[in-house]
C-alpha positions in Angstrom: 121.8 121.8 170.6 120.5 122.9 166.9 121.9 126.4 168.9 124.8 125.2 168.9 125.0 124.1 164.9 124.0 127.3 164.8 126.2 128.9 166.0 128.7 127.8 164.3 128.0 127.5 160.7 127.7 131.4 161.4 131.5 131.1 163.1 132.6 129.7 159.4 130.5 132.0 157.1 132.6 134.8 158.8 135.6 133.5 158.1 135.2 132.6 155.1 133.7 136.0 154.6 136.5 138.0 156.3 139.3 135.3 154.2 137.6 136.6 150.7 138.1 139.8 152.5 141.3 140.4 153.4 142.2 138.6 150.0 140.2 141.3 148.1 141.8 143.9 150.1 145.3 141.7 149.4 145.2 141.2 145.7 143.8 145.4 144.6 146.8 146.2 146.5 148.8 144.1 144.6 147.5 145.5 141.3 147.6 149.1 143.0 151.6 149.2 144.6 153.0 147.4 140.8 151.2 150.4 139.4 153.3 153.3 141.4 155.8 151.3 140.5 155.4 151.5 136.9 154.4 154.6 136.9 157.7 155.7 139.3 160.1 153.2 136.7 159.0 155.4 133.4 159.3 159.2 135.7 163.0 158.2 136.6 164.1 156.8 132.6 162.7 160.0 131.2 164.1 162.1 134.5 167.8 160.2 133.3 167.5 161.2 129.7 166.6 164.1 130.6 169.9 165.0 132.7 172.9 165.9 131.2 176.1 164.2 133.0 178.0 165.7 134.6 182.7 165.6 134.9 183.4 164.8 137.8 186.1 166.8 138.0 184.1 169.4 137.1 182.2 168.8 139.8 185.5 168.9 142.2 186.3 172.3 140.3 181.8 173.9 141.1 182.8 173.0 144.1 186.4 175.1 144.7 184.6 177.8 142.7 181.8 178.6 145.3 183.9 177.7 148.2 186.1 180.3 146.9 183.1 182.8 146.2 181.7 181.5 149.8 185.5 182.3 151.3 185.9 186.3 149.4 182.2 187.3 150.4 183.7 186.5 154.3 187.3 188.3 153.3 185.6 191.2 153.0 188.1 193.8 153.0 191.2 190.7 153.2 190.6 189.9 149.7 193.9 189.0 149.5 193.7 187.1 152.5 190.5 185.2 150.9 192.1 182.3 149.1 195.9 181.1 149.0 198.4 178.2 149.0 199.4 177.3 152.2 203.5 177.2 152.9 204.9 175.7 155.9 207.9 178.1 157.7 210.3 175.7 159.6 212.6 177.5 162.0 214.8 175.2 164.3 217.4 175.7 167.6 219.4 173.3 169.8 216.2 171.2 171.4 212.7 171.7 168.5 211.7 172.3 164.8 209.1 174.8 164.4 206.2 174.3 161.6 204.9 178.4 160.5 202.0 178.5 158.3 200.7 181.4 156.7 197.3 179.9 156.9 196.5 181.8 160.2 200.3 183.1 161.0 200.9 180.5 163.2 202.4 177.4 164.6 201.2 174.4 163.1 203.3 171.9 164.9 206.9 171.4 167.2 209.1 168.3 166.5 211.3 167.9 170.3 214.2 166.9 169.4 215.8 165.1 172.2 212.1 163.2 173.3 210.6 159.8 171.2 207.5 158.4 170.7 206.0 154.8 171.3 207.0 155.1 167.7 210.3 155.8 167.4 210.0 159.2 165.9 210.2 162.9 167.5 207.7 163.3 169.8 205.2 166.1 168.0 203.3 168.3 169.8 199.8 170.7 168.5 200.4 168.7 165.2 196.7 167.3 164.8 195.2 168.3 161.6 192.0 170.0 163.0 193.9 171.3 165.8 192.7 175.0 165.2 194.6 178.8 167.0 193.2 182.1 165.8 190.2 184.8 166.6 187.8 186.2 164.8 188.4 190.0 163.1 185.6 192.7 161.0 187.0 192.1 157.7 183.2 194.5 156.9 180.4 195.4 158.0 178.1 193.1 159.7 180.9 190.6 158.3 183.7 188.3 160.5 186.4 185.3 159.7 188.8 183.7 161.9 191.9 184.1 160.9 192.8 180.6 161.1 191.2 180.1 157.6 192.9 183.7 156.2 196.6 183.3 154.6 199.4 186.0 156.2 201.6 187.1 153.8 204.6 185.1 153.2 206.8 184.8 156.6 210.2 186.8 156.4 212.5 185.0 159.3 215.6 187.2 160.5 218.4 186.2 162.4 219.4 188.0 166.0 223.2 188.4 166.8 222.0 187.1 169.8 220.8 183.9 168.2 217.0 184.6 168.2 214.8 184.3 165.4 212.0 186.4 164.6 209.3 185.3 161.8 206.6 187.4 161.0 203.2 187.0 159.0 201.2 189.9 158.1 197.6 191.1 156.7 196.7 193.7 155.1 193.9 195.4 155.0 192.0 197.3 151.7 191.1 200.1 154.4 194.1 200.3 155.1 194.3 198.2 158.5 196.6 195.7 159.3 197.4 192.2 161.5 200.5 191.2 162.9 201.6 188.5 164.0 205.3 187.7 164.9 207.1 184.7 166.9 210.4 184.8 168.8 212.2 181.5 169.1 215.4 181.4 171.3 218.1 179.3 171.7 218.2 176.6 174.2 214.1 176.9 174.7 211.3 175.3 174.4 209.6 179.1 174.9 208.5 181.1 171.9 206.8 184.6 171.9 203.8 185.5 170.3 203.6 189.3 169.3 200.6 190.2 168.4 199.6 194.0 166.8 197.0 195.4 165.1 196.1 198.6 163.2 193.1 199.5 162.4 191.5 198.0 165.8 188.4 199.4 166.6 187.0 198.5 163.2 189.0 195.0 163.5 187.5 193.9 166.9 184.7 194.4 168.8 184.2 196.0 171.8 188.0 196.1 171.6 188.4 192.4 172.3 190.4 189.7 171.4 188.4 186.3 171.3 191.0 184.0 170.7 189.6 180.2 170.1 191.8 177.2 170.8 191.0 174.2 169.5 193.5 170.9 170.1 194.0 166.7 169.8 196.8 166.4 171.9 198.7 162.9 170.4 199.4 160.3 172.4 203.2 159.3 172.5 203.8 156.3 175.7 203.1 153.0 175.2 200.8 152.1 176.3 197.7 154.8 175.4 195.5 154.4 178.1 197.1 155.0 181.2 198.6 158.2 179.1 194.9 159.8 178.5 194.3 159.0 182.2 197.4 161.0 183.1 196.2 163.9 180.6 194.6 167.3 182.3 193.8 170.7 182.2 196.1 172.9 184.0 196.3 176.6 184.6 196.6 179.6 186.7 193.7 181.5 187.9 194.2 184.9 190.0 198.2 183.8 190.4 196.8 180.2 191.9 198.3 176.7 189.9 194.7 174.3 189.3 193.6 171.2 187.0 191.1 169.7 186.1 191.2 166.4 185.4 187.8 164.8 186.6 185.3 167.8 185.5 184.8 168.7 181.5 184.6 171.6 181.5 185.8 175.4 183.7 185.2 178.9 183.2 186.7 181.2 184.2 185.6 183.0 186.9 188.9 185.7 187.3 191.0 186.4 185.5 193.7 183.5 183.7 197.7 183.4 183.3 197.6 180.9 180.9 195.8 177.8 179.6 197.6 174.6 179.3 197.0 171.0 177.9 199.1 168.7 180.0 200.0 165.0 179.4 202.1 163.1 181.2 205.3 164.1 180.3 204.6 166.5 178.7 202.2 169.7 178.2 201.3 172.6 175.3 201.1 175.8 177.1 200.4 179.4 176.0 200.8 182.4 178.6 199.1 185.6 178.0 201.7 189.0 179.3 198.7 190.8 180.7 195.9 188.0 181.7 193.3 186.5 179.7 189.9 188.7 180.7 187.6 185.7 181.0 187.2 182.1 179.2 185.8 179.3 179.0 187.8 175.4 178.6 186.2 172.2 177.6 187.6 168.3 177.2 186.6 164.8 176.7 188.7 161.9 177.1 188.9 160.3 174.0 188.3 156.8 174.8 188.8 155.3 171.8 191.8 152.7 169.9 193.6 155.6 167.8 196.6 157.3 169.7 194.5 161.5 170.1 194.2 161.6 173.6 191.4 164.5 173.8 189.6 166.7 172.5 190.6 170.3 174.1 187.9 173.1 173.3 189.5 176.3 174.7 187.8 180.4 174.6 189.9 183.0 176.0 188.9 186.7 175.6 191.2 189.4 176.6 190.3 193.2 176.9 192.8 196.1 174.7 193.1 199.4 175.2 190.4 202.0 173.4 193.3 202.7 170.9 193.6 202.0 167.0 197.0 200.1 167.3 196.5 197.6 169.7 199.5 194.7 171.3 199.3 191.5 172.8 202.2 189.6 174.2 202.2 185.9 174.4 204.5 182.3 175.6 204.1 179.6 174.1 205.6 176.6 176.1 206.2 173.2 174.1 208.2 171.1 175.4 208.5 167.8 178.5 207.3 168.6 182.2 210.2 168.8 184.1 210.5 171.3 187.0 213.7 172.9 186.6 212.5 174.0 182.9 209.2 175.2 184.0 210.1 177.0 187.4 211.7 179.9 184.4 208.9 179.4 182.3 205.6 181.4 183.9 204.4 181.1 187.3 203.1 178.6 189.2 204.5 176.7 186.1 206.5 174.1 188.1 202.9 173.1 189.5 202.0 171.4 186.4 205.0 168.2 187.0 202.7 166.6 189.6 204.5 166.1 193.2 201.0 165.1 195.3 197.9 167.2 195.3 194.0 167.0 196.7 194.8 164.7 198.5 197.9 163.6 198.4 199.4 167.0 198.6 200.7 166.6 202.5 203.8 164.2 200.2 204.2 167.5 197.9 207.2 169.1 200.4 208.5 165.5 201.0 208.4 165.0 197.1 210.3 169.3 196.6 212.2 169.2 199.2 213.5 165.6 199.7 212.8 162.4 196.8 213.6 165.1 194.4 217.1 166.6 194.9 218.2 163.2 196.8 217.7 161.4 193.6 218.7 164.1 191.5 221.8 163.7 193.0 222.4 160.3 193.1 221.1 160.7 189.2 224.2 163.1 188.9 226.9 160.1 189.4 224.9 156.9 188.7 224.4 156.7 184.5 221.7 153.7 185.6 218.6 154.5 187.0 217.5 151.3 188.4 220.7 151.5 190.4 219.4 155.4 191.4 216.2 154.1 192.1 218.1 151.6 195.3 220.1 153.8 196.0 217.4 156.4 197.2 215.4 153.6 198.7 219.1 152.8 200.8 218.4 156.7 201.8 215.2 156.6 202.7 215.8 153.7 205.1 218.4 155.4 206.6 216.0 157.8 207.3 213.7 155.6 209.0 216.3 153.8 210.6 215.5 155.2 214.2 211.9 154.8 214.2 212.0 151.4 212.4 214.5 150.2 214.7 212.3 150.4 217.9 209.2 148.9 216.2 212.1 146.0 215.0 212.8 145.8 219.5 209.2 145.4 220.2 209.2 142.8 218.2 212.0 141.4 219.7 210.4 141.4 223.1 206.9 140.0 221.6 209.3 137.1 219.9 211.2 136.9 223.5 207.7 136.3 225.3 205.9 134.3 222.8 206.0 131.2 224.8 205.4 132.1 227.5 201.7 133.5 225.9 201.7 130.4 223.7 200.8 128.9 227.4 199.3 131.6 229.0 196.8 130.5 225.6 197.2 127.0 226.2 196.1 127.9 230.3 192.6 129.8 229.0 191.6 127.5 226.6 188.5 129.1 225.3 188.1 132.6 227.8 188.8 135.1 225.3 188.1 137.7 226.6 190.5 136.4 230.5 193.5 135.5 228.6 193.0 139.2 226.2 193.5 140.1 230.4 196.0 137.7 231.0 197.9 139.1 227.3 197.8 142.7 228.0 198.7 142.7 232.1 201.9 140.8 230.0 202.5 143.3 228.1 202.2 145.3 230.4 204.9 144.1 233.6 207.2 143.5 230.3 206.5 147.2 228.9 205.8 145.4 225.4 203.9 147.8 223.0 201.9 145.5 220.5 201.7 148.2 218.6 204.9 148.8 218.1 205.6 147.1 215.4 202.9 148.7 212.9 205.3 151.8 212.5 206.5 150.5 209.5 203.6 149.8 208.0 202.0 153.3 209.0 205.9 154.7 206.9 204.7 153.3 204.0 201.9 155.3 203.3 202.9 159.1 203.3 206.4 157.6 201.5 204.0 155.4 199.2 202.4 158.4 197.7 204.9 160.3 197.5 206.9 158.0 195.5 203.9 157.4 193.9 203.1 161.1 192.7 207.2 160.8 191.9 207.6 157.9 189.7 204.2 158.9 187.4 205.6 162.7 186.8 209.6 161.8 186.6 210.5 162.2 183.3 214.3 161.5 183.4 213.2 157.7 183.7 211.0 158.4 180.5 212.6 155.8 178.5 215.3 154.4 180.6 216.0 150.3 181.1 216.6 148.1 183.9 216.5 144.5 183.8 213.7 143.3 181.4 211.5 146.8 182.2 211.8 148.7 178.7 211.4 151.3 180.1 210.2 152.9 183.8 208.4 155.2 184.2 205.7 152.8 183.2 205.0 149.1 184.1 207.1 146.6 183.5 205.1 143.1 181.2 206.9 140.1 180.9 204.2 138.4 179.1 200.4 140.1 176.7 198.0 137.9 178.3 195.4 136.8 175.0 192.3 138.4 177.7 191.8 140.9 180.5 192.3 139.9 183.6 189.3 142.2 186.0 191.0 145.3 187.9 193.8 142.8 186.8 195.3 144.6 182.9 195.4 142.6 180.5 199.7 141.6 181.1 202.1 140.5 183.8 204.8 142.7 185.5 207.7 140.6 186.7 208.4 144.1 188.8 204.7 144.0 190.8 205.1 139.7 190.8 209.0 140.9 193.6 207.2 143.2 194.6 204.1 140.6 196.4 206.8 138.0 196.9 209.0 140.4 199.2 206.0 141.3 201.0 204.5 137.9 201.3 208.1 137.3 203.1 208.1 139.7 205.8 203.9 139.2 206.8 205.3 135.7 206.8 207.9 136.0 209.4 206.3 139.4 211.2 203.4 136.5 211.7 205.9 134.1 213.6 207.2 137.3 216.1 204.0 137.1 217.1 201.8 135.3 218.7 198.5 133.0 217.4 195.6 134.9 216.8 192.8 132.7 216.3 190.1 135.3 214.5 190.8 134.4 211.0 190.1 138.5 210.1 193.6 139.1 212.1 195.2 135.7 211.6 195.1 136.3 207.7 195.2 140.0 207.4 199.4 139.8 206.5 198.4 137.7 203.5 195.6 139.4 201.7 197.3 142.5 201.8 200.3 141.3 199.7 197.2 139.2 197.4 195.3 142.8 197.5 199.0 145.0 195.7 198.9 142.1 192.9 196.2 143.8 191.1 197.4 147.8 192.5 200.7 147.4 191.6 200.1 145.5 187.9 199.5 148.9 186.4 201.7 151.7 188.0 205.3 151.8 187.2 208.3 149.5 186.7 209.8 152.6 188.6 207.6 152.3 191.9 207.3 148.1 191.7 210.7 148.1 191.7 211.6 150.2 194.6 208.7 148.6 196.3 210.7 145.6 195.9 214.3 146.8 197.3 212.8 148.1 199.5 211.7 144.8 201.5 214.2 143.1 200.4 216.1 146.1 202.6 213.5 144.7 205.6 214.2 141.3 205.6 217.7 142.1 205.7 217.3 144.3 208.7 215.2 142.3 210.3 217.6 139.2 210.4 220.7 141.8 211.0 218.8 143.2 213.6 217.5 140.4 215.2 220.3 137.2 215.4 223.4 140.3 215.5 222.1 143.5 217.2 219.1 143.0 219.9 220.6 140.7 222.7 217.7 137.9 223.4 218.8 137.9 226.7 219.3 141.0 228.0 215.9 141.3 226.7 214.6 139.1 228.4 216.6 140.1 231.8 214.5 143.4 231.2 211.8 142.0 230.6 212.4 140.5 234.3 213.0 143.4 235.7 210.4 145.4 234.8 208.0 143.0 235.8 209.0 143.5 239.7 208.9 147.2 239.2 205.5 149.2 240.5 203.0 149.0 236.8 200.5 152.2 236.7 199.3 152.0 233.6 198.5 154.1 231.1 194.8 155.7 230.1 194.3 153.5 226.9 195.8 150.2 228.5 193.0 151.1 232.0 189.8 151.9 229.2 191.1 148.6 226.9 191.0 146.0 230.5 187.5 147.9 231.1 186.6 147.1 227.8 187.6 143.6 228.2 186.1 143.0 232.0 182.7 144.3 230.8 182.8 141.7 227.9 184.1 139.1 230.2 181.0 139.9 233.0 178.6 140.0 230.0 180.2 136.5 228.1 179.7 135.2 232.1 176.3 135.9 232.0 175.5 134.7 228.7 177.0 131.2 230.7 174.8 131.7 233.1 171.4 131.6 231.0 172.1 129.0 228.9 173.4 127.3 232.0 169.4 127.5 234.0 167.8 126.6 230.8 
């Protein structure tokens, strides 16, 4: 007990000593920091008294002066181009207004006269404040400057007899070197020719190579920037073959490239080299924010020029719509910017190129409403595929004729699923019925759907075209905006999506009424699950596609009703089934394998039942 008392006293004394130590230490530290702050405040007051008050305007002028000196130093032998004021020169034709700038002697922006953005202003391409297109030149020994930062001599504009207009910008060096940028704009054309001419290339260029730098920030022009951002990608022709990158963020050209472009959903900006880019790379990233910038693109392209003092290189710009007929006239393979089917869906490209697009253009030539053009296109597709669909409807009619017998057979077999399957197959074989015949319309829908998905997503003719409640057939129609976003569905309600889903559901009900009953839940409810899945898939798709699907479903329902009630004679079908039953039947390999599988399953089931009875 004494020991415990001494121990407690020791701990108490130790605690008191710790408390006194920390209290004293804290007091000393507070005094130290207080003295330190007092000294710093005193020094700050003294320095503030010594500091000279700077005029903000004077500070701005000093900054400009330092920037000017830096520009002059970098400009070397091009001192007259180092400093200047940006001047804009506008040139237009029937299709566009081109704004040139003397800063860099380059195209600053292009306004398309015939197309409006979502904000009801003309579509403007290459208009970003941070966009750059230029190359480096050697202005002095161990010094270089980018042409995009140099001020070219004021532009001169010449109008030619053929209606073309020529704009010239020139840089003059103190050593007699010159750099000429000459642009030609043609009537009724989205193309701009760019002629680059350099005198004194031996000193201005390193290794006789032009290293082009193109920084771009494509802007959104459609109502739904998120969908347009998804449709935007980098397109190019490498070794005279079209290619593109969408998910990848970088492309290095291992072979000569003919042109490189930024393709948005309905417009593109493309740079073409007539002699080809010897090498280069593109890096880009989609901008995932609420701004109207779709992506940041950084392109570096190299052109090797002849080892002469005077060199020329010619390019072409394309600022315009993704119109198949127009792009086909620009440069080889450029029409493939219009996505009629790529990669896994490349098999639908011939369908779009040789069937869908010509037929669509034909109907559009005399029908003013594109909604009815799509309806006529749907009718054409259904007529072309009618021979195949008729056979499926005939198969369905035979199934319907056999349904009473199948229901009776099912009631007779009870829970014997294997026995019912064997007897059902026997009945189908005797009657000459193909149970898979009704799958043909569903299989036909797959390539047609993917073909139209590609076509309607890229058909610029549909852009801005309204139909009924849809304001723009190239975008999804929205009759109600939700205050929240549903995963996999979105934040809006598309009425054409609802009509497509409802009509698909009606087709499923109709088909189920014509087929034998099935107790397998997966097979029983599958026809109803498919329309429900479509609700989520279709809600973000263009209204043109969901309208097509609605019309196609309505035609399917109409055709099924007419064929079943007015074309197919059910009495004749029953008579033919009876006649087929009397004929000797020979099973094909598929039927033999199926019957063998059913018989083996039945034997296994019988063995299991015997084993259970013994237990």
